[in-house]
N, C-alpha and C positions, 0 to 999 in steps of 0.2 A: 230543865236545868239538871234534874237527876240523871237523865239519859246522857247528857254531855259529860257530867262528872264521871259516870260509870265508864264511858268510852275512853276518857282521858286516863283514868286509872288502869284500865285494861291495856292500853297502848304502852304506858310506862312500865307495867309489870312485864310485858313482852321484851322491852328493851333491857330490863334489869337482868334477865337471864344471860345476856351477852356482856353486860357491863363489867369493867374491871373494878370500878369503885362505885359504891353506893353510899350516899350520905343523907341524913335527915337533919332538918333545921327548924328553928323557930325564930321569928323576927321579934326582937326584944322591944323595939319601938312600938310595933303594933300591939304587942302584949301589954305594954304600959298604957296604951290608949284604950285598953279593955276590948280589943278586937283580936281575939286569938288567931294566930296564923301558924300553920305547920307546912313544911315543904319537904320535898325529896329531890335529890340531884343524882343523876346517873352519868357516868363517863361513857361517851360513845365514840371517842377518837383520841388521837394523841394530844390534841389541844382543845377538845370540845366536850361539852356536856349538855344535857337537857335536864330541865327541872320543872316541877309543878308545885305551886304554892296554893293552898286553900285557906280561906279566911272567912270569918263570920262572927256575927254578934247579934244579940237581942237585948235591947235596953241597957247599953253601956251608960254609965254615969247617971242612971235613973231617968234617962231621956227616952222619948219615943223614937227609937231607931232600930230597924231590923236590916241587916246587911249580910249578904253571902256572896262569895265570889271565888274565882280561880284565876291563876296567872301562870300559864305555861311559858317557858323561856328556853332559848338556845344561847349558850355562852361560848365565846372563843377566848382562851387564855393565852396571853402574849409570852408568858414565861417558858412555854414549851411543855408544861405539865398542868393538867387540869386541877382545879381547886387550889391554885397557888398563885398569888400575886395579882397583877393587873388583868382585867378582863373587860370585854364589851359583850353585850347581850342584845338579842332581839326577842321581844316578848309580846304577848297578847294579854288582854284583860277581858273578863266577862263577869258581870256582877248584877245582882238584883237588889233592890232597896225599897224601903218604905220608911221615910223620915218625916217627922213633924218638927219644924224648926221655925220659931218666932211666929206661930200662928198659921203657918202654911204647911201643906202636906205635899210631899214629893214621893210618888209611888211609880217605880218603873224599873228599867234595866239600862245597862251601859255596856258597850263593847269598845275595845280600843287596841291599837298597835303602838309600840314604842321601842325606844332604845335605852339600854341600861349601861352604865359605866360603874366599875367598882374595883375593889382591892380586897384580897383575902389574906389575912394574917394567920399563920400557923402558930398556935399556942403549944400544942403537943403533936405527936404523930397522928392522932385521931381527932383532935379538937381544933376548930378554926373559928375566927371571927370574920364575918363577911360584911364589909361596908359597901353600900350600893345606893345609887340614885339614878332615876330614869325619867324621861319625859316622852310624851306621846300624844297622839290624836285620839280623843275619846268621843264616841258618838253615843247619844242617849235618846231615849224615848220614854216619856213619863206622863202620868196624870198629875197635874199641878193645880191645886185649889186651896182656898182658905179653909181652915179647920172647922169653922162654923157652917160652911156650906154643906148641903145635902147632895153631894156630887152624884152618888149612885142613883138617887131618885130624880133629880132635876135634869141630868144629862143623859140618862139611860134610854128612855123611850122604848123600852122593851128589848133592847139589844145590850150586849155587854158594853161596859163603859170603855170609851176609846181614849187613847192618849191625846192630850191637847198641847203637848210641848215636846219638841225634839230639836236636835241640833248637834253640832260638833264643837269641841273646845280643845285647846292645847292645855294639858294638865300634867302634873307629876304623876307618873304611873307606878313608880316604885321609889320609895325612900326608906332606908332602914339600916339596921344593924342586926345581923343574924348570927346566932350561935349555931355552928354546924358540927355534927358528930359523924365521922366516917365509919360506917358499919363494916365495909369490906374493901 
């Protein structure tokens, strides 16, 4: 996961050297859920931009939840100018998680592809509000067991514990309200 994150940040920093506009953002809804999210968006064409959002949390609300992920996205703006008005985006999702919920443990990773629709409201020359929602296919692979089970001892047999649940689901991949500040 660290290698993937480093490669993504390196790729975006190379694009930043040519970009006309660079913006940073945070998703207010994710922050309210105690899952901090930060992002960067770079203009790469007359109507297009690329972005990368990073999020993560450990024990939000005092619950046994560990979550980390990234969301790269390409956006097309219909208004003829990036970071302004209506857009559609194509994005990906990569996340790792370890969640204990109602006596069950879910420990694994998820990857997905989806489409995002949104609207950007310009408050000032540099400050925007970005309203967005997206849906996509998310594949997951995880170890799933009851909290009282001794999964590592019972299922291991001398080898690393294997995932016992996997599949694909249609889920919201992005839902949020972001505050965006244009740096350049």
